[in-house]
C-alpha positions as CSV (number, residue, x, y, z in Angstrom):
1,X,259.5,16.2,116.2
2,X,257.8,15.8,119.5
3,X,254.2,16.5,120.5
4,X,253.1,16.6,124.1
5,X,249.3,16.7,124.2
6,X,249.2,18.3,127.6
7,X,250.9,21.4,126.4
8,X,249.4,21.9,123.0
9,X,248.4,25.5,122.8
10,X,248.9,26.5,119.2
11,X,247.9,25.0,115.9
12,X,251.5,24.1,114.6
13,X,251.5,20.6,116.1
14,X,247.8,20.1,115.1
15,X,248.5,21.2,111.6
16,X,251.4,18.7,111.3
17,X,249.2,15.9,112.5
18,X,246.4,17.0,110.2
19,X,248.7,17.0,107.2
20,X,250.0,13.6,108.0
21,X,246.4,12.3,108.3
22,X,245.5,13.9,105.0
23,X,248.6,12.4,103.3
24,X,247.6,9.0,104.6
25,X,244.1,9.4,103.2
26,X,245.5,10.3,99.8
27,X,247.9,7.4,99.8
28,X,245.0,5.1,100.7
29,X,242.8,6.5,97.9
30,X,245.7,6.0,95.3
31,X,246.1,2.4,96.4
32,X,242.7,1.7,95.2
33,X,240.7,1.6,98.4
34,X,237.3,3.1,98.4
35,X,237.2,6.0,100.8
36,X,234.2,6.5,102.9
37,X,232.9,10.0,103.2
38,X,233.0,10.7,107.0
39,X,232.6,14.1,108.6
40,X,236.0,15.7,109.4
41,X,237.1,15.4,113.0
42,X,238.9,18.3,114.6
43,X,242.5,17.4,115.7
44,X,242.1,19.9,118.5
45,X,239.1,17.9,119.9
46,X,241.0,14.7,119.7
47,X,244.0,16.1,121.4
48,X,241.8,17.7,124.1
49,X,240.2,14.3,124.8
50,X,243.7,12.7,125.0
51,X,244.9,15.3,127.4
52,X,241.8,15.1,129.6
53,X,241.9,11.2,129.7
54,X,245.6,11.2,130.5
55,X,245.1,13.9,133.1
56,X,242.5,11.8,134.9
57,X,245.2,9.2,135.4
58,X,247.8,11.7,136.5
59,X,249.8,10.9,133.3
60,X,251.0,12.9,130.4
61,X,251.4,11.5,126.8
62,X,254.3,12.6,124.6
63,X,254.5,11.7,120.9
64,X,257.7,11.9,118.9
65,X,259.2,10.4,115.8
66,X,262.3,8.2,115.9
67,X,263.8,9.3,112.6
68,X,266.2,6.4,112.5
69,X,263.4,3.9,112.2
70,X,260.7,6.2,110.9
71,X,258.3,5.2,113.6
72,X,256.1,7.2,116.1
73,X,257.2,6.8,119.8
74,X,254.7,7.4,122.5
75,X,256.0,8.1,126.1
76,X,253.6,7.8,129.1
77,X,255.0,10.3,131.7
78,X,254.0,10.6,135.3
79,X,253.0,14.2,135.9
80,X,254.2,14.3,139.5
81,X,257.7,13.0,139.0
82,X,258.1,13.7,135.2
83,X,259.5,10.1,135.0
84,X,258.8,8.1,131.8
85,X,256.6,5.2,132.9
86,X,256.4,3.5,129.6
87,X,257.6,4.0,126.1
88,X,255.9,2.4,123.1
89,X,257.6,0.7,121.4
90,X,260.1,-0.1,124.1
91,X,263.6,1.4,123.7
92,X,265.1,-2.1,123.3
93,X,262.9,-2.9,120.4
94,X,263.8,0.5,118.8
95,X,267.5,-0.5,119.0
96,X,266.8,-3.9,117.5
97,X,264.9,-2.3,114.7
98,X,267.8,0.2,114.1
99,X,270.3,-2.7,114.0
100,X,268.1,-4.8,111.5
101,X,268.0,-1.7,109.2
102,X,271.8,-1.3,109.5
103,X,272.4,-5.0,108.7
104,X,270.0,-4.9,105.7
105,X,271.9,-1.8,104.5
106,X,275.2,-3.6,104.8
107,X,273.9,-6.6,102.9
108,X,272.6,-4.5,100.0
109,X,275.8,-2.3,99.9
110,X,278.0,-5.4,99.6
111,X,276.0,-6.9,96.7
112,X,275.9,-3.7,94.7
């Protein structure tokens, strides 16, 4: 799944983000944390702010999920050249994380 804040026009990506945020709140409540009652914040407003801030710097933000490591990856892209300026976490770190998961899987498979 990938979400580019500069091209968000519909509610599909917003609804996915809202569902993830709601799931996180439910998990936090089940863990015994006391939830503060805060007014709901519109995801459209947040995405709009992100798009305007990134546009001010001639950059675009792209959010995706690396399914191998179950982690969100943010790419900062130059709007003029469409080149990826920075990826968070870096690609090398993503590969290290994948290898660690593979090694852990091998260790547990051998013992079972």
